[in-house]
Every structure is written in C-alpha cells, then in structure tokens.
N, C-alpha and C positions, 0 to 999 in steps of 0.2 A: 292345492286345496287348502283353504284356511278353515280351521275348526276352532271356534272360541265361544265362550259364554260372556254375556254382558249383563251387568247389574247396575241399577241406579242406587246411589248411596246417599240417603237423606240425612243420616246421622254423622255429624262431623267428627265424632270420636272413633269411627270405624278404622280409618286409615292408621292413626297412631297405634291403636290396639293391635292391628294386624302386623305392623312393622315391628312391634315389640315381641312378637312370637318367634321362637326359634324353630318350632315344629308344629305341625297340625296332623294328627293321626300318624300314618307311616311316612309322611312327607317332611323333609327338612326344608325350611324356608330360609333363603339366602337373599337379603336385600342388596341391591346395587348401592355403592357408596354415595352416589350423587343423584340428584333429581335431574331429569332430562327436560330441557326447555325446547319445545317444538313450535314451529309455525307451519300449519298445514293449509295449503291453498288448493281449492278444487276448481277444475277447469271444465268448460263445455263450449260448444259452438253457439253462434247466435241463434240458431234454430233448435238448440238443445238436443242434438243428435244422440249424445251419450245418455242423457236422461231418458229419452224415449226408448233406447235400446236396453235400459236398465243396467248401465255401467256407470262406475264412478272413477274419475281420473284425478289423482292427487299428487301434488309435489310437496314433500316434507323437507323443511329446513331444520337441521340440527347443527348449530355452529356453522362450519364451512361446508358441511355435507348437504347434498341435495339428492333426495331419493324419490323417484317417480313410482307410483303404484296404480295399477288398473285392477279394479275389483268388479266381478260379475254379480249378477243377481243372487241374493242370499236366500237359502231355505232357513227359516227361523221357527223355533219352537221353544217356548218357555225360556227365552233369553239365550238359547244355543244357536249359533250361526254356523252354517256350512256354505262356502262359496269359493269360486275360482279366484285366484289372485296371481298377478304377475308384477315383478318388482325389479328395479335396477337403479344403480347410482347414475346420475346424469351430471352434465356440466352446467354452465350458467344459463343456457337458453331454455325458455319455456316451450319452444316449438318442437313437437315430437320428431319432426324430420331431422333435427340436429342431434337427437339422442343416439347413444351407441347402438349399433346393429344388434338385433336379437329379437326374441319373441315378443317382449313388451312393446318395442317400437313397431314391429310389424302389425300387431293386433290393434294398437291405437290408430295407426295410419289407415288401416282397413276400415275401422269404425268411423273415422272422420271423413273419409271419401274426399280428401282434398280441402275440406273446410278448415279455416284457422280456429284456434281455441283462444279463449280469454278467461281470466280469473272470474269466478262467479261468487264465491264466498270463502271465508277463511276461519280458522280456529287456532287459538293460542292455547296450548296445552302444557301443563306441568305434569310430567309423568315420572312416577317412582316405580322402577322395576323390582319385582321380587321373584326369584327363581325357586321353583319347587323341585326338589331332588328326591329320588327314590332308588335305593340300592346303588348309590353312587352315580346314577344317571340323571341328567337334567330333563325332566319330563314335561314341564309346563312353565309358562311365564305369566305371572300376575302383573297387570299394569294398573296402578293406582292413579287415575287421571282426574285432574281438576282444571277447569279453564272456561273459556268463553267462545261461543260461536258468533260470528259477525256476518251479517248479510243484509244488503240494501239499506244500511244505516240503522238496523236493529241489532240487538245483542241478546244472547241467552246464556246464562251460566249453567255449567254442568259439573257433576261429580259422579264418577262411575268407576266400577271395577271390571276389568276384563281378565279372563283366564283363557290363555291360548295354548293349545296342544303343540308341543315341540316334537322334533323328529325322533328323539329317543324315547318318547312316551307312547302310550296306547290310548285309545278312546276310553277304555276302562279306567285308566289313571285319571284322565280329565274328569270323567263322571264322578269318580270317588272324591277327588279334590273339591269339585264344585259342591257336592253334597255336604262335605265337612264345612265348607265356608258358609253355606246357607244355614246350616244347623247352629253355627256359632255367632254369626253376625246378621243384623237386619238388612238383607239385600232384596231388592225388588227387581225381577227380571225386566230387562230393557229390550223390547222387541223392535225398536226403531234405531237404526244406526245413527251415528253423528251426522253423516251426510243427509240422511232422510230428514232429520230434525233441522239441519241447515237449509235444505230446500224448502221445507215448510215455512221457515222464517223468511226466506227470500220471497216466497209467494205472498206471505202476509205483507211484506214491505211493498211489493209491487201493487197489491190491491189498495194499500193506503195511498200510493202515489198515482193510482189510476193507470198503472202500466199492465 
C-alpha cells in the first residue's frame, strides 16, 4: 500500500526555500546530495486493458537501473493518495514475461491476458529527495519533482511536491508533516496523478489527430 500526498507547486521559489530548511516542526529534513534524473515510460495494450482495469504500468529508468511498477486504482482526498503498488527491478526487456518471477510479474501477466504491451506516454522528471526524520527514524520522503509529460506529440510541464509515508513512519507522522508543509508553503492539492494527466494529454492528441 502506497500512501502519499501530492501538491501542485506554482511558485518557483518553494523548492529552494524547502531545500534550505534544516527542520520543520519536530521533523529533521535531510536532502539527498544529488538530483535524480528519471525517464518514466508508461505501457498498455492496444485495446487499453490496463487503463480499463484502472491500473498503471510504468518502467522507470535511473541511470542503468530499470524499475517496473504496477499501481492500482487510488483513493484520493484533498491530494492524499492510497493505492496498492507492486515494484521490482527488471532487466533490459519491456516484455513482462521476461521479468523476474514474483508478484509484480504474475499480476501484470494476469491483467494482460497474453496481450503485448507498448509504450503509451513518457515523463522526464528531475527529482530532489528530502527525507523527513523524527526521533532518529526516517518517517517520510519528500519528492520535489519538475519535468514534462509527453504523449502523442503533445507536452505538458509540471512542478509538484510529493510526501510519501515510509515504513518507519505512521499515518499521524505523514498527516502532521503535510499540515506543516501546507501552513508554510503555497501548495495546491493535486487530485490527478501524473499518469491521469498523461492519459488526458494522450486523449487530447488523439482527438486532434482524429484517432
């Protein structure tokens, strides 16, 4: 289960200000030393089986690493997301049948029912991680994301902040951290995932092209 809050960041000064903070309330903020450069590619079948079943399948490239993620439908309220998620590192193939044996592979193959997948849209993201610690435990991860969604020849820029609950944290930790962030910075709850926005962009492109 993935639990995270998403916020649109319209003010370009928010990220530098947040990165300059050493603490926020009871939380110690520890930024990662480097920005992560991601290429995220989303896949589906020709008849959009995953979309119809309300699943998203993504392969994320970070340097030489390739990480596949399957996400289920999200429950969203005021920018807070709860959804099932399965993830595994994979090799060079985009065919789920070639992925390492495990729950991710089994679930994806069951959803596909033998149909092949193809890339549908992509996102280039520059992500700066900031870890929130409390009492020596790392309880949440902040992701400061900026990049572009590309689908069907159209592009859309985004800048957003995600706050994700980690294993050593509690939901109360996340709620308190999110409350402090919203009190300090101008953040707008984002109730559409990046995938949902990408699919809307793809639909717009298909409509323009008569597809």
